N, C-alpha and C positions, 0 to 999 in steps of 0.2 A: 493418586495423590489426594490427600484429604483437603477439602475446600477450605476449612477453617485454618489449617496450617499454612496453606498456600497464601491465603489472604493476609494472615498475620505476618508472615515473613515478608510479603510484598509491601505491606503497609510500613513495616519497620524500615525496609530498604528505601521506600518512597519518601520517608520522613528524614532520611539521612542527609547530611550536608551536600552530598553530591546532587541530590534531587531538589533541594530547597530552592525555590525560585529566586530568593534574595541572594543566594550564594553562587548562582550560576552566572557565567559571563553572558553579557547581553548578546542576543542573536545578531547575526551579520546583517539581516534585513533591517532590524531596528537601528543598528549602527549607521547604516546607509540612509535611512529615513526615520529620524528620531521622532517625528510626529506620530508614528505608529504606536509609540509607547503609551499614548493617551487613549488610543482607540482600539487596540488589538489585545484581546484577552488570550492568555496562553496557559495551559496546564502542562507543566514540564513532564514529559514521559521519556524522551530520549536521553542518552547519557553523553551528550556532546556529539561531535562529528562522527559519523560511522566510518570505520577505517577503510582504506584502500589497500588491497594486497595484489602482488604480482602473481599471476597464475602461469608460471613458466612451463610446467609440465603439461598442463591443459593446452596452453597455446601451441607448444611444439607438436602436440598430437594432432592438431588441426592445421598446422602449417603457419602459425603466427609466432613471430619472435618477441612481440611486446603486447601481451594480453594482461589487462588489469581488471580487477573486480571491485566494485563499490559495494561494501558489505552492509547493506541495510538490515541483513539478518542478524547483525551484531549491534544494532542501534540501541537496544534496550534488553536488559537481562530478564525482565518480567515476561515480555512477549514482544517480538520485534517485527521487522518488515516495513513495507512502505506505508501501511495504514497508520502506523504510529505517528508519522510526521503530520498526517492530516488530523488525527484525533487530538493531538495537542491543541490545535486551534478550535476544533469543534467542541471538545469537552470544556475548554476554557470559556468559550462563548456560552455554553449551557450553564456553567457554574455562575458566570457573570449575570445571567438572566434569572438566577435563582431556581433553575430547573433541577429536579432530582431523579427523573425517570427518562431513560433513553429508549427510543424506538428506532430500530434499523432493520434492514432486510438483506438478503443474499441467497445464494444457493445453499443446499444442505451442507456442503463442505466449504462454505465461505470462510476464508481467513479474516476477512473484514468483520463479519459477524462475530467470530470468536474474539478478535482483538478488541472489539467494542465491549463484549461481555466481560472479558478479563480486566481491561483497564477501567471500564466503567465501574465494575464492582469493587476493584481495589480502591477507587477514589470516592466511594460512597454513593454511587448511583445505583438504582435498580435498572435492569436492562431487559427489554422485551425484543425478541427476535422473530421475524417473519421469514420463513425459509421455503424456498422453491426447489423443485426436483432437479437433479442432475444425475449423470451416470454413477452407479455405486462403485465402491472400491475401499481398499484398506485405509487409505488416508482420509477419505470422506468419512468413514466410520469413526476414525480417531478424532477428527475435528468436531464431528457432531456430538460425540460423548463429552468432549471438553466444553463445547458450547452449552450443552444442557447442564453441565456442572456449574457454570458460572452465571448463566442467565437466570433472571427471575421467572421468565415465562418464554415459551416457544410456541409458535403457531405455524401450522402447515398451510402453504399457499399453493394450490394445485397448478395454476398457470400465471403467467405474467399479467394477463388481463385482470386477474383478481387482486393484484397487488395493491393498486391504488385504493380500492375500497377497504381492504383489510387494514391498510396503513392508517387511513382516516379513522377507522373504528378504534384502533389501538391508541391513537392520540386522544380521541374523545373520551376514552376510559380514564384518562388522567389530565383533565382540561387545565388544571392549574400548574402541573409540574412536568408535563411531557416536553421533550425536546427531540426533534426529528433529525437523526443522523443519516445523511443521504447514502445511497448505494455506493459502496466502495470508498466512502468518505469524500467523494468527489463533488465539489461545489466551488464557486468562486472563493469562498473563505478557506475551505479545506485545501485547495490547490496551492495556497500560499506556503504550505509546508515544503513544497518542491521548488518554489521560487527561492526560498532560503537554501534548499539543497544545492542549487546551481552555484550560489555564492560560496557555499561550503566546499564544493569541488574546486572552484577557482583558487581558494585559499590553499587547498592541498596541492594543487599544481605549483603555486608560488612557493610552497614549502619544500618542493622537490620530491613529494611522495609518489608522483607519477608525472610523465611528460604530458603535455596537452594532448588529449585524445583526438585523433582524426575523426573517429565515430564513437557514439555512445548508443548502445543497444538497450532499449527498455520495452516492457510489455505495453500494449495498448488495449485496455479493457474499458473502464469507465472514463479513461483519458486524463484523469487528474495529474498523474505523475508526468506524462508527456507534456501536457499543457503548462504545468508549473515550471518544468525544466526549460521549455522553449522560451517562456517569458523571462525566467531568471537568467538564462544564458545571454539574453540581450543586455543585461546589466553588467556583464563581465567582458573581459578582453578575449575570452575563449571563442574560437571559431569552429568548434566541434560540430559535426553534423549529427543530428539526432535521428536514429532509426527506430521508429515506433512499430513494434511487431504486433499485428492484430491478433487478439486472443478472444474477441467477442464478435458477434455478428456485425457485418458491415453497416447495417442500418443504425446501429448504436455507436459506431466508431468511424463515421464517415468524415472526409475532409471538411465538409461544411459544418458538421457539428463540432469538430475540433476547433475550427476557426471561431465559431460562436462562443465556445467555452473559453478560449483564449481571450477574446475581447471582453467577456463578462468578468474574467479574473482581473484583467487590467482595470476595468471600471471599479471593481471592488477595492483595489489598492488605491486608486485615486480618490474614492469616497472616504477611505480611512486616512489618507494623507494626501492633500492636494498638491504636494510637491512631487509626487510620483509622476514620471513622464508618460506621455502617450507613446507606446511602442507598438507599431503596427506589426502584424505577423509577417515574417519573411519566409515565403514559400520555398526559397532556395536553401533553407537551413535544415530541412527535415524531410524524411521519407516515411510514408506509411507502407510497411511491407505486409501484404496480405497473403503471402504464399504459404504460410504455415498454420493457418487456422484449421485446416483439415475439415472434419465433419461438423465443426461448430464449437461453441463454448463448452469447455470442460471435457471435450472428447479428445482423448489422447491420440497422438500420431506416432508412427514408427520412428520418424526422425526426432521427435521430441523425446521419446523414451530413450533412444540411443544417446541423445545429448544429456539427459538426466543422469544416466549411468556413467557416462564419461566424466561429468562434473564431479560426481561423488568419488570416482576412482582416482582421478588425476588432480583434483583440487580440494577434496573434502567438502564440497558444496552440496547442500541439501536443496534440491529444486522440487517443483511440483508440476503436474501435467498441464494445468490450465494456462498459466502465464509464463513462468520462467523457463520451463523446458522448451517451449516453442520459440521463445526469444533467443535462447542459446542455439537452438537448431538453425535459426536464421543467420546468426553470426557464423556458425560452422559452414553453412552453405556459401556464405560470402567470402570465407577465408582466402580462397585462391586469389582473389583480386585485391586483398588487403595486405599482402606480404610487405614487410618493411614499415608498416604504419603502427602507431600506438592505438590500440582499441580498448574501449572500456565496456565491460558488461556490468550493468547495474542490477545487482541481485535484490529484487524487491520482496522476495519470499521471507516469511518469518522464521523458517526452519521447522523442525518437528514440533507439533503441538504437544502440550503436556498430556501425559497419560492419566486419564481420569476414569474412575469407576462410574457406573450409571445406574440409577434407580429408574426402572422402566416407566414409572408413573410421571417422570419429568418430561417425557416426550409424547407428542400426539401419536396415536396409534398408526397413522399413515407413515411415520418416520421410523418405526421400530425395525423395519426390514433393512434399513441402511446400516444400522449398528452391526448387523450380521453380514454386511457386505453385499446386500442385495436390495434393490428397490421394491416397492410394493407392486 
């Protein structure tokens, strides 16, 4: 895909009435807490509520009679997935501060990095990516090509220990215009996108689009999705149990860190609108399922691969090995004890990345091997 054509079509679409902030209905969180309208900047990227679909054939294949999918992969035609909900707030904040250069990081095949590069460039930001190693593969190569296509600059970061230093250097290169977009878009501000998502789900239950789920399965990486949903669900009448399936190392997604991030997100909301209530975390409402991490972050598992193929064959869902395949694998493993219950699988994956050509000079030499499906 030619970058200029992609950006031109995306900009035209972004400028259409569907995307214009003044023509969109006010968000459910702002409806509930009007004070946020004065303090919370948002750059509209999503196209309204992501749909919920019933996955009857997929459910029957694993022994569930009522399986539903929350389709965040359809949240935006430009490039979707969970990251877009967070980027709406982060890019809105960047624009409100007058920043024009975004710096973020991820693994070589990071969909967060790609989403930031695409949406940032579509909305007039230059985007600088700091990418760390992960196991190579076809999808990683495709994501990397697209990231290189849309980012203004990419830098190789050999280890996580080097990341903070390189991040500070990247910000220092643009002292007046740089904005730091956190890993995975996860921060007390970015997490508000999934507080809103919980209210969106309640509305869809009220509209009869699905029964109240007994369980909601989501990935647990940088934890923003799970934390936002946990806090948002406290604002609803829903009593669904959240099952957060660990996809990153336990040290980065521990119960203590989840608790701390939950509390920080609540403080952020109260700072933005002092009418927002204090909602202590309720340990009885969620489970962290660490059984499907396998060898670690971005390392595929046999169960995850089977779940990924099953999702495509039985429901037409595109998953990936790092997060959503492992999350569905956890759901499949639990299916025998969930018979007769309504279960929701929250698909946070963006779907297939755009096919992009690559000029080799746009990548650091250390990353060229990934384009061919192999690491250095």
